[in-house]
FITIKOL-286881 format. One line per field, with one value per residue (C-alpha): residue number from 1; y, z, x. Coordinates in steps of 0.25 Angstrom, whole numbers. Example, Ala and Ser with C-alpha at 12.3 -4.5 7.8 and 13.67 -1.06 7.14 Angstrom:
BEGIN
resi: 1; 2
c2: -18; -4
c3: 31; 29
c1: 49; 55
***
This chain:
BEGIN
resi: 1; 2; 3; 4; 5; 6; 7; 8; 9; 10; 11; 12; 13; 14; 15; 16; 17; 18; 19; 20; 21; 22; 23; 24; 25; 26; 27; 28; 29; 30; 31; 32; 33; 34; 35; 36; 37; 38; 39; 40; 41; 42; 43; 44; 45; 46; 47; 48; 49; 50; 51; 52; 53; 54; 55; 56; 57; 58; 59; 60; 61; 62; 63; 64; 65; 66; 67; 68; 69; 70; 71; 72; 73; 74; 75; 76; 77; 78; 79; 80; 81; 82; 83; 84; 85; 86; 87; 88; 89; 90; 91; 92; 93; 94; 95; 96; 97; 98; 99; 100; 101; 102; 103; 104; 105; 106; 107; 108; 109; 110; 111; 112; 113; 114; 115; 116; 117; 118; 119; 120; 121; 122; 123; 124; 125; 126; 127; 128; 129; 130; 131; 132; 133; 134; 135; 136; 137; 138; 139; 140; 141; 142; 143; 144; 145; 146; 147; 148; 149; 150; 151; 152; 153; 154; 155; 156; 157; 158; 159; 160; 161; 162; 163; 164; 165; 166
c2: 5; -7; -4; 11; 5; -5; 6; 14; 2; -1; 14; 14; 1; 8; 21; 13; 5; 18; 24; 12; 13; 27; 25; 14; 23; 34; 25; 20; 35; 39; 27; 27; 42; 51; 57; 54; 64; 65; 67; 59; 72; 73; 62; 69; 73; 87; 82; 77; 65; 57; 42; 31; 17; 7; -8; -18; -7; -15; -17; -16; -7; -3; 2; 9; 16; 20; 26; 34; 39; 42; 51; 59; 62; 52; 43; 28; 17; 4; -8; -22; -36; -37; -29; -29; -25; -14; -9; -9; -2; 9; 11; 12; 24; 32; 41; 44; 43; 27; 18; 3; -7; -22; -28; -41; -37; -51; -56; -44; -45; -33; -30; -29; -20; -11; -10; -6; 5; 10; 11; 21; 28; 41; 42; 50; 39; 44; 34; 19; 10; -4; -12; -24; -35; -48; -60; -73; -81; -96; -99; -94; -80; -74; -80; -77; -71; -82; -92; -85; -91; -82; -83; -77; -66; -63; -62; -53; -43; -44; -41; -29; -24; -25; -18; -6; -6; -3
c3: 139; 133; 141; 135; 121; 125; 131; 118; 109; 117; 117; 102; 101; 110; 101; 89; 95; 99; 86; 79; 88; 85; 71; 72; 80; 70; 58; 66; 69; 54; 48; 57; 61; 51; 40; 25; 19; 7; 8; -1; -6; -14; -23; -26; -40; -44; -55; -47; -37; -34; -31; -25; -31; -19; -22; -12; -7; -3; 12; 22; 19; 5; 10; 22; 12; 3; 15; 19; 4; 3; 16; 8; -3; -13; -21; -21; -30; -22; -30; -25; -30; -21; -26; -14; -4; -14; -14; 1; 2; -8; 0; 13; 8; 6; -5; -19; -24; -23; -34; -34; -43; -42; -47; -43; -44; -44; -55; -64; -78; -85; -92; -78; -73; -85; -83; -68; -72; -82; -72; -64; -74; -72; -58; -53; -45; -38; -27; -28; -15; -19; -9; -18; -7; -8; -17; -12; -9; -6; 9; 17; 11; 18; 14; 8; -6; -12; -9; -17; -30; -43; -45; -31; -33; -47; -42; -30; -39; -50; -41; -35; -48; -55; -44; -45; -60; -57
c1: 186; 178; 166; 166; 166; 155; 146; 149; 145; 132; 128; 130; 121; 111; 111; 109; 97; 91; 93; 86; 74; 73; 73; 63; 54; 55; 52; 39; 35; 37; 30; 18; 16; 22; 14; 17; 26; 17; 2; -8; -12; 0; -6; -19; -20; -24; -33; -45; -47; -35; -36; -28; -28; -28; -26; -31; -40; -53; -48; -37; -25; -30; -43; -37; -27; -39; -47; -34; -33; -48; -46; -35; -45; -41; -50; -46; -47; -48; -43; -45; -51; -63; -74; -83; -72; -68; -82; -83; -70; -74; -87; -79; -71; -83; -77; -81; -67; -66; -65; -63; -56; -58; -45; -38; -24; -19; -28; -32; -29; -22; -35; -42; -31; -31; -47; -45; -34; -44; -55; -47; -40; -49; -43; -31; -24; -12; -10; -8; -10; -5; -11; -15; -12; -5; -4; -8; 5; 7; 9; 16; 14; 25; 38; 52; 51; 59; 48; 37; 34; 35; 20; 18; 28; 23; 8; 11; 20; 10; -2; 4; 10; -4; -12; -2; -5; -20
***
């Protein structure tokens, strides 16, 4: 009788393990291979060209996202703090619907941010990709949140919030 109960318990544990692996596998497949449920065309405006504002767009992930969005027929506004890299990125996109904004999200004054917003106010911006990057932290950069200084936290939050404002 005891061995039957043991077998039943072990079978239950095995079934739970198999279900967990199947769940992980399904999540992997859905994340990596399933198409988004909403196409980017849903964000196109009927009144002319539609644009995406991409922060941190001069290289890396931001530039790769800009390429993908341009292929979908959108214009892009590339925002970054390095003018030469932004110009090179804009040229590499090979699209007439590319604008650049040189703004340092960490150090820009409210007046500079307002001027940046005004310079793109004529565009139909319907997508925001907030890829502004990180804030320089004291070593070690990865550590418990409780060890960060107030200045580090404020700087990181402020930089990300301000880049969204543009």
